[in-house]
C-alpha positions as CSV (number, residue, x, y, z in Angstrom):
1,M,0.0,0.0,0.0
2,P,1.4,3.5,-0.9
3,T,2.4,5.9,1.9
4,L,2.2,9.6,2.3
5,T,4.8,11.2,4.5
6,V,4.4,14.6,6.1
7,Q,7.6,16.2,7.4
8,T,7.7,19.3,9.6
9,V,10.7,21.2,11.0
10,V,10.1,23.7,13.8
11,K,13.1,26.0,14.6
12,L,13.3,28.4,17.5
13,D,16.1,31.0,17.2
14,Q,18.2,28.4,15.2
15,V,19.0,26.7,18.6
16,S,16.1,24.4,19.3
17,Q,14.7,22.2,16.5
18,L,11.9,19.7,16.3
19,N,11.7,17.3,13.4
20,I,8.3,15.7,13.1
21,T,7.5,13.0,10.6
22,L,4.1,11.4,10.1
23,T,3.5,8.5,7.7
24,H,0.0,7.5,6.5
25,S,-0.9,4.4,4.6
26,I,-3.1,5.5,1.7
27,G,-4.9,3.9,-1.1
28,E,-5.3,7.0,-3.2
29,S,-3.8,10.5,-3.4
30,R,-5.2,13.6,-4.9
31,A,-3.3,16.8,-5.9
32,V,-4.5,20.1,-7.2
33,N,-2.4,23.0,-8.5
34,V,-4.7,25.7,-9.8
35,S,-4.4,29.3,-10.8
36,V,-7.0,31.6,-9.2
37,P,-7.2,34.9,-11.1
38,D,-7.1,38.3,-9.4
39,N,-10.6,39.4,-8.1
40,S,-12.2,36.0,-8.6
41,T,-15.6,35.1,-7.1
42,D,-16.5,31.5,-6.5
43,L,-14.1,30.0,-9.1
44,L,-15.1,26.4,-9.4
45,V,-12.2,24.0,-8.6
46,P,-13.1,20.3,-9.2
47,F,-12.1,18.5,-6.1
48,S,-14.0,15.9,-4.1
49,I,-13.2,13.8,-1.0
50,D,-15.0,11.4,1.3
51,V,-14.0,12.7,4.7
52,S,-14.3,9.2,6.2
53,E,-11.3,8.2,4.0
54,L,-9.2,11.4,4.6
55,Q,-5.8,10.6,6.2
56,H,-4.1,13.9,5.4
57,I,-4.6,17.1,3.5
58,T,-2.4,20.2,3.0
59,L,-3.7,23.4,1.5
60,I,-1.4,26.4,0.6
61,S,-1.5,29.5,-1.5
62,D,0.8,32.3,-2.4
63,Y,-2.0,34.9,-1.9
64,D,-5.0,35.0,0.4
65,I,-7.9,32.9,-0.8
66,T,-11.3,32.2,0.6
67,I,-12.3,28.6,-0.1
68,E,-15.9,27.4,0.2
69,T,-16.9,23.8,0.0
70,N,-19.8,22.3,-2.1
71,D,-21.5,25.5,-2.9
72,G,-20.3,29.1,-3.4
73,T,-23.6,30.6,-2.1
74,T,-24.4,28.5,0.9
75,P,-21.1,26.7,1.6
76,Q,-20.7,23.7,3.9
77,D,-17.4,25.1,5.1
78,T,-15.5,28.4,4.6
79,I,-11.7,28.3,4.9
80,N,-9.7,31.5,4.9
81,L,-6.4,30.4,3.5
82,L,-3.7,33.1,4.2
83,A,-0.8,33.6,1.8
84,G,2.1,31.3,2.7
85,A,0.4,29.9,5.8
86,P,-0.4,26.2,5.0
87,I,-3.3,24.4,6.6
88,L,-2.6,20.8,7.4
89,F,-5.0,18.1,8.6
90,N,-4.0,14.6,9.8
91,V,-6.3,11.8,10.8
92,G,-7.1,12.3,14.5
93,D,-7.1,16.1,14.2
94,T,-10.2,18.2,14.7
95,A,-12.2,17.9,11.5
96,L,-11.4,20.4,8.8
97,F,-14.6,19.7,6.8
98,A,-18.1,19.2,8.3
99,G,-18.8,16.5,5.7
100,D,-17.9,15.1,2.3
101,V,-16.6,17.7,-0.2
102,T,-18.0,17.7,-3.7
103,A,-16.3,20.8,-5.1
104,L,-14.3,23.9,-4.0
105,Y,-15.2,27.5,-4.8
106,C,-12.3,30.0,-4.5
107,T,-12.5,33.8,-4.1
108,T,-9.7,36.3,-4.1
109,S,-9.8,40.1,-3.6
110,A,-8.0,42.6,-5.8
111,I,-4.6,41.1,-5.1
112,G,-3.1,42.4,-8.4
113,A,-1.8,38.9,-9.4
114,T,-2.9,35.4,-10.0
115,A,-2.9,33.2,-6.9
116,T,-1.7,29.6,-7.0
117,L,-3.6,27.2,-4.8
118,Q,-2.0,23.8,-4.1
119,I,-3.7,20.9,-2.4
120,V,-2.3,17.4,-1.6
121,A,-4.6,14.8,0.0
122,G,-4.1,11.2,1.0
123,L,-7.1,8.9,1.4
124,T,-7.5,5.3,2.5
């Protein structure tokens, strides 16, 4: 069975360092690398997951993006993804999504550039 490995390094003043490695056995992986144009409203990003199978997900963008799940008007979840600040979920963490995800809808403000949204997920 394939594995997904998450490695995190935490440094404090270049003196103290924590190296954290989590390995998940997965049956399937999903990756998204999508451009979200300046001043987008509810840009549809095809992406679906069964949350009962979710082992890990990382979301990151180079600009602030608001991500809504399942519907851009009445979303199941709203995630405010800040530029350069990844969101990571590992099985056992507090749920990132209230239920299964059928699609993502992305909104940017007038950022003056195209944002790049990257998502990596591992499922059983």
